[in-house]
Structure formats: C-alpha cells, structure tokens
C-alpha positions as CSV (number, residue, x, y, z in Angstrom):
1,M,33.5,-9.9,-0.8
2,I,31.4,-6.8,-0.1
3,Y,28.0,-6.9,1.6
4,I,25.5,-4.3,0.3
5,K,22.3,-5.9,1.4
6,E,22.5,-4.2,4.8
7,Q,22.8,-0.8,3.1
8,L,19.4,-1.3,1.5
9,A,17.7,-2.0,4.8
10,I,15.0,0.5,5.5
11,D,12.7,1.5,8.4
12,P,9.2,1.0,6.9
13,Q,7.5,3.3,9.4
14,K,9.9,6.2,8.8
15,E,9.8,5.7,5.0
16,I,6.0,5.7,5.0
17,Q,5.8,8.8,7.1
18,K,8.2,10.7,4.7
19,I,6.1,9.6,1.7
20,I,2.8,10.6,3.4
21,E,4.2,14.0,4.2
22,L,5.5,14.5,0.6
23,I,2.1,13.7,-0.9
24,E,0.1,15.8,1.6
25,G,2.5,18.7,1.3
26,K,2.4,18.9,-2.5
27,F,-1.4,18.4,-2.5
28,R,-1.9,21.4,-0.3
29,Q,0.9,23.5,-2.0
30,L,-0.6,23.0,-5.4
31,N,-4.2,23.5,-4.2
32,K,-5.5,20.3,-5.6
33,K,-8.9,18.7,-4.9
34,I,-8.2,15.1,-5.7
35,A,-5.3,12.8,-6.4
36,L,-5.2,10.3,-9.3
37,I,-3.2,7.1,-9.8
38,G,-3.0,4.8,-12.8
39,L,-3.6,1.5,-11.0
40,S,-2.2,-1.5,-12.9
41,G,-2.9,-4.2,-10.3
42,G,0.8,-4.6,-9.7
43,L,2.8,-4.0,-6.5
44,D,4.2,-0.6,-7.2
45,S,1.0,1.2,-8.2
46,S,-0.9,-0.6,-5.4
47,L,1.6,0.6,-2.8
48,A,1.4,4.1,-4.2
49,A,-2.4,4.1,-4.0
50,V,-2.4,2.8,-0.4
51,L,0.1,5.4,0.8
52,T,-1.8,8.2,-1.0
53,S,-5.0,7.1,0.6
54,R,-3.3,7.2,4.0
55,S,-2.0,10.7,3.3
56,L,-5.1,12.3,1.9
57,G,-8.0,9.9,2.8
58,A,-9.7,7.5,0.4
59,D,-12.3,10.1,-0.5
60,K,-9.6,12.3,-2.1
61,L,-8.1,9.5,-4.3
62,V,-9.4,8.2,-7.7
63,C,-7.7,5.2,-9.2
64,Y,-7.9,4.5,-12.9
65,Y,-7.5,1.1,-14.5
66,L,-6.6,1.6,-18.2
67,P,-6.7,-1.8,-19.9
68,E,-6.2,-2.6,-23.6
69,R,-6.3,-5.6,-25.9
70,D,-3.3,-7.3,-24.5
71,S,-4.1,-6.7,-20.8
72,K,-4.3,-9.9,-18.7
73,P,-7.6,-10.4,-16.8
74,K,-5.8,-11.1,-13.6
75,H,-4.5,-7.6,-13.4
76,M,-8.1,-6.2,-13.5
77,R,-9.0,-8.6,-10.8
78,H,-6.2,-7.4,-8.6
79,A,-7.0,-3.8,-9.2
80,H,-10.6,-4.4,-8.1
81,L,-9.3,-6.5,-5.2
82,L,-7.1,-3.6,-4.0
83,A,-9.9,-1.0,-4.4
84,E,-12.4,-3.2,-2.5
85,H,-9.9,-4.0,0.2
86,Y,-9.0,-0.4,1.0
87,G,-12.3,1.3,0.0
88,L,-10.8,3.2,-3.0
89,K,-12.7,4.6,-6.0
90,L,-11.8,2.7,-9.2
91,R,-12.7,3.8,-12.7
92,T,-12.0,1.8,-15.8
93,I,-11.3,3.4,-19.2
94,R,-10.4,1.0,-22.0
95,I,-7.8,2.4,-24.3
96,T,-8.0,-0.2,-27.1
97,P,-10.0,2.0,-29.4
98,M,-7.4,4.8,-29.1
99,L,-4.5,2.5,-29.7
100,R,-6.3,1.0,-32.7
101,S,-7.0,4.4,-34.2
102,M,-3.3,5.2,-33.9
103,G,-2.3,2.0,-35.8
104,I,-0.4,0.6,-32.8
105,Y,-1.7,-3.0,-33.1
106,S,-0.4,-3.1,-36.7
107,L,3.1,-2.7,-35.4
108,L,3.1,-6.2,-33.8
109,P,-0.1,-8.0,-35.0
110,L,-1.2,-11.1,-33.1
111,N,0.3,-13.3,-35.9
112,Y,3.7,-11.6,-35.7
113,F,4.8,-14.9,-34.1
114,P,2.5,-17.5,-35.6
115,T,2.0,-19.4,-32.3
116,R,2.1,-18.7,-28.6
117,R,4.9,-21.2,-28.3
118,L,7.1,-19.3,-30.8
119,R,6.2,-16.0,-29.1
120,N,7.2,-17.3,-25.7
121,R,10.4,-18.9,-27.2
122,A,11.4,-15.6,-28.6
123,V,11.0,-13.8,-25.3
124,E,12.8,-16.6,-23.5
125,F,15.7,-16.4,-26.0
126,G,16.0,-12.7,-25.3
127,R,15.9,-13.3,-21.5
128,K,18.6,-16.0,-21.6
129,K,20.9,-14.1,-23.9
130,F,20.8,-10.7,-22.1
131,L,24.1,-11.4,-20.3
132,S,26.0,-12.6,-23.4
133,G,26.2,-9.3,-25.3
134,S,24.3,-10.9,-28.2
135,E,21.6,-9.5,-30.4
136,G,19.1,-11.0,-28.0
137,E,19.9,-8.1,-25.6
138,F,16.5,-6.4,-26.2
139,L,16.8,-3.8,-23.4
140,N,20.1,-2.4,-24.5
141,L,19.2,-2.5,-28.1
142,R,16.0,-0.6,-27.3
143,L,17.8,2.0,-25.2
144,A,20.8,2.6,-27.5
145,G,18.6,2.9,-30.5
146,T,20.6,0.3,-32.4
147,G,18.0,-2.4,-32.6
148,G,16.7,-3.8,-35.9
149,S,13.1,-3.5,-37.1
150,W,11.7,-6.0,-34.6
151,V,13.2,-4.1,-31.6
152,A,12.0,-0.7,-32.9
153,R,8.5,-2.0,-33.6
154,G,8.3,-3.8,-30.3
155,N,9.4,-0.7,-28.4
156,A,6.9,1.6,-30.2
157,Y,4.2,-1.0,-29.6
158,A,4.8,-1.2,-25.9
159,S,5.7,2.5,-25.2
160,S,2.6,3.9,-26.9
161,K,0.3,2.2,-24.5
162,H,1.9,3.9,-21.4
163,R,2.0,7.3,-23.3
164,V,-1.7,7.0,-24.0
165,R,-2.3,6.2,-20.3
166,S,-0.4,9.3,-19.4
167,V,-2.6,11.4,-21.6
168,I,-5.8,10.0,-20.1
169,L,-4.6,10.6,-16.5
170,Y,-3.7,14.2,-17.2
171,R,-7.0,14.8,-19.0
172,E,-8.8,13.6,-15.9
173,A,-6.5,15.5,-13.6
174,E,-7.0,18.8,-15.5
175,R,-10.8,18.3,-15.6
176,N,-10.9,17.7,-11.8
177,L,-8.1,19.8,-10.3
178,G,-6.2,16.6,-9.7
179,L,-2.7,15.7,-8.6
180,V,-1.2,12.8,-10.6
181,I,0.7,10.3,-8.4
182,G,3.3,8.1,-10.1
183,A,4.6,4.7,-9.0
184,A,8.1,4.5,-10.6
185,N,10.9,3.2,-8.5
186,R,14.7,3.8,-8.4
187,T,15.5,0.4,-10.1
188,E,13.4,1.4,-13.1
189,L,15.0,4.9,-13.1
190,M,18.6,3.7,-13.1
191,T,18.1,0.9,-15.7
192,G,15.7,2.6,-18.1
193,T,13.1,-0.1,-17.6
194,F,10.3,2.4,-18.0
195,T,8.6,4.2,-20.8
196,Q,10.0,7.7,-21.5
197,W,7.1,10.2,-21.3
198,G,4.7,7.5,-20.3
199,C,2.6,7.0,-17.2
200,D,5.6,5.5,-15.3
201,H,7.6,8.6,-16.1
202,C,5.2,11.6,-16.1
203,A,3.6,12.5,-12.8
204,D,3.2,15.5,-10.4
205,V,4.6,13.4,-7.5
206,M,6.7,10.3,-7.6
207,P,6.7,9.2,-4.0
208,L,8.5,5.9,-4.5
209,M,11.3,7.0,-6.9
210,H,13.9,7.2,-4.1
211,L,13.5,3.5,-3.3
212,Y,14.7,0.4,-5.1
213,R,12.2,-2.2,-6.2
214,S,13.4,-4.7,-3.5
215,Q,12.8,-2.0,-0.8
216,L,9.2,-1.5,-2.1
217,Q,8.7,-5.2,-1.4
218,V,9.5,-4.5,2.3
219,L,7.0,-1.6,2.4
220,A,4.3,-3.6,0.6
221,E,4.6,-6.4,3.2
222,Y,4.5,-3.8,6.0
223,V,1.3,-2.2,4.9
224,G,-0.3,-5.6,4.2
225,L,-1.0,-5.6,0.5
226,P,-3.2,-8.6,-0.4
227,D,-1.0,-11.7,-1.1
228,E,-2.2,-12.0,-4.7
229,I,-0.5,-8.6,-5.3
230,L,2.4,-8.9,-2.9
231,H,3.7,-12.1,-4.5
232,K,3.0,-11.6,-8.2
233,K,5.6,-11.1,-10.8
234,A,6.5,-7.5,-12.0
235,D,4.5,-7.9,-15.2
236,P,4.7,-4.8,-17.4
237,D,1.5,-6.1,-19.2
238,V,2.2,-4.4,-22.5
239,L,3.8,-7.0,-24.7
240,P,2.6,-10.6,-25.3
241,G,5.1,-13.1,-23.7
242,L,6.9,-10.6,-21.5
243,D,5.6,-11.4,-18.0
244,D,8.3,-10.5,-15.5
245,K,10.4,-7.3,-15.7
246,G,12.5,-8.6,-12.8
247,Q,13.9,-11.5,-14.8
248,L,15.2,-9.1,-17.4
249,L,17.5,-7.7,-14.6
250,G,18.5,-11.1,-13.2
251,S,16.6,-10.5,-10.0
252,F,15.6,-7.3,-8.3
253,E,17.4,-8.1,-5.1
254,E,20.8,-8.7,-6.8
255,A,20.3,-6.0,-9.3
256,D,19.5,-3.4,-6.6
257,Q,22.6,-4.2,-4.7
258,I,24.8,-3.7,-7.7
259,L,23.0,-0.5,-8.6
260,W,23.5,0.8,-5.1
261,G,27.2,0.0,-5.4
262,L,27.4,1.8,-8.7
263,E,25.6,4.8,-7.3
264,H,28.0,4.9,-4.3
265,N,31.1,4.6,-6.4
266,L,32.2,1.2,-5.3
267,T,35.0,-0.2,-7.4
268,L,34.3,-2.5,-10.3
269,E,36.8,-4.9,-8.8
270,D,34.8,-5.1,-5.6
271,L,31.5,-5.4,-7.4
272,K,32.7,-8.1,-9.8
273,G,34.3,-10.0,-6.9
274,S,30.9,-10.2,-5.2
275,Y,28.4,-10.5,-8.1
276,Q,28.3,-12.0,-11.6
277,P,30.8,-9.9,-13.6
278,D,28.5,-10.1,-16.7
279,L,25.6,-8.8,-14.7
280,V,27.6,-5.9,-13.4
281,D,28.6,-5.0,-16.9
282,Y,25.0,-5.4,-18.2
283,L,23.6,-3.0,-15.5
284,I,26.4,-0.5,-16.3
285,D,25.4,-0.7,-20.0
286,L,21.7,-0.2,-19.1
287,G,22.6,2.8,-17.0
288,N,24.7,4.4,-19.8
289,N,22.3,3.6,-22.5
290,S,19.3,5.0,-20.6
291,A,21.1,8.2,-19.5
292,H,19.1,10.3,-22.0
293,Y,15.8,9.1,-20.3
294,R,17.0,10.8,-17.1
295,E,18.6,13.9,-18.8
296,T,16.1,15.0,-21.5
297,P,14.8,17.4,-22.6
298,Y,18.2,18.9,-23.4
299,N,18.2,22.7,-23.5
300,L,20.3,25.8,-23.2
301,L,19.0,27.0,-19.8
C-alpha cells in the first residue's frame, strides 16, 4: 500500500498568499484597471473571486453570471449569495439568445430524451459504465473523438456554452481594460474535464490551476465560503441530467491521489495495489485522450 493523501496536504495560508501575489503581480504588470471572473455559483469560481478580491480589492473586481436555458436557478442564487456576502459587483448577461441564434439547442432538444426519467437514466448508465470500458464511457469517447452521433452532439451542445461565455468575458475585458481570471483546477487539466477554448480554459490568469480539486476544498473551507457553496456538487450546469462532475471521476479525493501518483511517476503496480485498478486505467486513458487539450495549438515554432 502507498499513502499519497499526505502528499496532497497544503498550508492554506501560504497557498493563498502565493495566489494573491500572482494576481496582483500580473494585474500591475499588464496595466489593467479591473479584473473579471465568470462566476458560476460553484466552489471553484467562488474561491477564485474571493481570492481576487483579497488581492486587488472588491472595487477592482467585476463578476459575471452568464446563464442560459438549462441553467439551474440554485446557481444564480449562490452567485448572488457570494456577491452579497463579500460585497462584490455582479452582472448578469443571459446567453440563451446567442446560443439559440447559433442553433445550439437544436443539437439536443428538450425532447431528445422523451422524459426526465429517461434522461436521468441515460446519464446514470454512463456514470455506472465508465469503469467497464463500454460504450457508456462518455468522457473518453468525447476526448478521443470516437463517439457516435449522440456523443458528438452532446459535446458540441455543452462546449458551445462555455465558448460563448469566454467570448462575453473577453468582450467585457477589452472594453474595460480588464484582466480575465479563470477558475480551472489541476484535476480538470489532467483529465480533460473542461471545455477546450471555453471559459474554463481561456483566461489571462489561472490562479488555481496548480491545485487539485480536493485541495481547493481545503482552501474554500479556510476562507469561509458559504456552506451552500462549500458543500454543493461540482455541477457543470451545461447538460440536463449531468449534475456532478466528481462522480464521473469516481470521487475527487481518490482521483486526485491517483493523478498525483501518475504525475510523480509512481509505478502502476503500486497504484493498482492501493486503488481500484479499473479507476487507475480509466484516469490514464483520460489523461492520454485529453493530451491534445493541453498541447494545442500545434505549430512549428
């Protein structure tokens, strides 16, 4: 047995200070007037917003909540809760008209699954089958580009939303000499559970990207995020029926330990002796299939 959990332990105060210095340094270096964050109401973007506010002051931060037709009302409540709790500016821009004009909702219309029960059963099927190497393995099918029509359509449906959000954030940033702050974490980066060229990929500063998702939980507790945000599921809020990104990885805590082991060249024998062998293989596949997300654009420089 190997014990990786201790390796993921962090000193919250030191990490927060490093993040604050990174944001403040780039803000001054690039001569920006404000910082912008796409606030989803989830833990990652809430934590990024709080730390940016600590770095620059609440008066220099503008948060944008960018909902669309499928957005759950609770996330808007949580975005407003965070803004009120920390005295942050929050602006709402609805992107449904833009998505509709692009034909995005026709990719997976509401009647794609005739009932909510069938929609949830389809998602649950994919979740249960992801360790079996079957065709229910949505994430790997999506990343490897080998999925059938339903995978391709679902991927385009979900990814377009975050790409439109990225366009909105940079439009606002360029109008106001703004620095775009992202909220992606290392777990997403290593598994490809983000949208390539979307708002969780494109930013001027990614202050949380060196930390795994389970480590962000520690920081969020330390800064005192509201309980409603602190304990909510990691809901990507882009696809009906998909409510917890963490479940697609087994669990963040276990997945992060395996990812740390893979990044630090621990042997497969050791990893598979301490964790579910199928989960280790699954995370390796995710890493391999999402390599192009981390490598592109390819070039001759």
